[in-house]
N, C-alpha and C positions, 0 to 999 in steps of 0.2 A: 755820562750816563744818559742824558736826555737824547743824544744822537743815537745811541744804541737802541733805545726804546722806539724812536722814530723809525729806525731801520727795520726793526722787527715788525712794526705795524705796517710799514710799506710792503715788506716781504709777504706778510700774511694777506694783505689786500691783493697783491699780484697773484698769489696762489688761489685765493677764493675767486678772483676774476677769471682765471683760466679754467677753473672747474666749472663755473657758471657758463662760460662760452662753449665748453665741451657738451653741455647738456642742451643748450638752446639750439634750435635748428638754424642752419646756414641760410642766409638770405638768397633769394632766387637769383639775383644778379651774380652773387659770388659763385653759385653752382654753375651758372652759364660760363662764367669766366674760367673756372677750373676745367670744365669740359673743353672749352676752346683751346686752352693751353695744352691739354692732352692731345688734341687733334693736331695742333701745331708741332708738337714733339714728334708725332707719328709722320707728319709731312717731312720733317727733317730726315727721319729714318728712311722714308720712301726715296728721298733724293739721293742719299748715300747708296742705297741698294741699286736704284736704277742707274746711277752713274757706273757702278761696277758692271751691271748687266749690259749696258750699252758698249762698254769696252769688250766684254766677252762676246757679244753679238757678232762682232767683226770676224771672229774666229770660227763661227758656226756656219753650217750650210744646210740647205734642204728644210726638212720638217722642223728641226730644232730651231732654226732661225724664224720660221713662220710662227711657231708656238710662242717663242719669246716675244716676237713682235705683237702678238695678240695680247699677251700679258702686259706689256709696256703700254699698249694703246688703252687697255682697260684702266690702268693706273692714271694715265694722262686724262682720260675722260672723267674719272672721279675727281681729280684735282681741279679741272676746269669747271666742273659742275658744282663744286662746294661753294656755297654762298649762305652764310648764316641767315636764317629767315624765320618768320613766325610772328604772329600778331600778339601772342601772349607769352608769359614766361613758360607755361607748360608746353606750348607748341615749340618754342625755341629750344627748350631743354630736350624734348623728344627728338627733334631734328638733330641736335648736337650729339645725343647719345647714339642715334642710329649711324651717324657719320663717323663717330669715334670707333664704333664696332666695325664698320666697313674699312676704315683705315687700318685697324689692327689686323683684320683678315687679309688685306692686301699686303701688308708688311710680312706677315707669316708666309703667305704664298710665294712672295718674291724671295724671301730668305731661303725657302725650301728649293726653289728653282736655282738660285745662285749656288747653293751648296751642292745640288745635283750636278750642275754644269761644271763647277770647279772640280768635283770628284771624278767626273767622266772625261774632263778635258783640262788636264793640269798645265797645259802649255801657255794659257793667256797670262800676260803680265798682270800682277795684282797690285 
């Protein structure tokens, strides 16, 4: 009987603790960490998509190849320029939010390009 009561008390403490943590604001470092993880995930997506596009690039000619090269160069420039920076939590958070949004935009643009190229040129090995 004593163990059951202890179990109920511990369970209630866990529920109350989670409810309180949902109401309290996240720490600044936790927010920065979450944003950094989101950017890292988008970088993995960029790598997958650019790997596909590099394989497709060899089958293209002319303006299609030039346009794809420009997109791939833009992606490479963003990847090499990304360096988390800022003197304060707010500056770092703003920088990470801006770069997360840029990464999302790059991923969407490259997905669209890949889909268009695969739709117009079904011969590349996938």
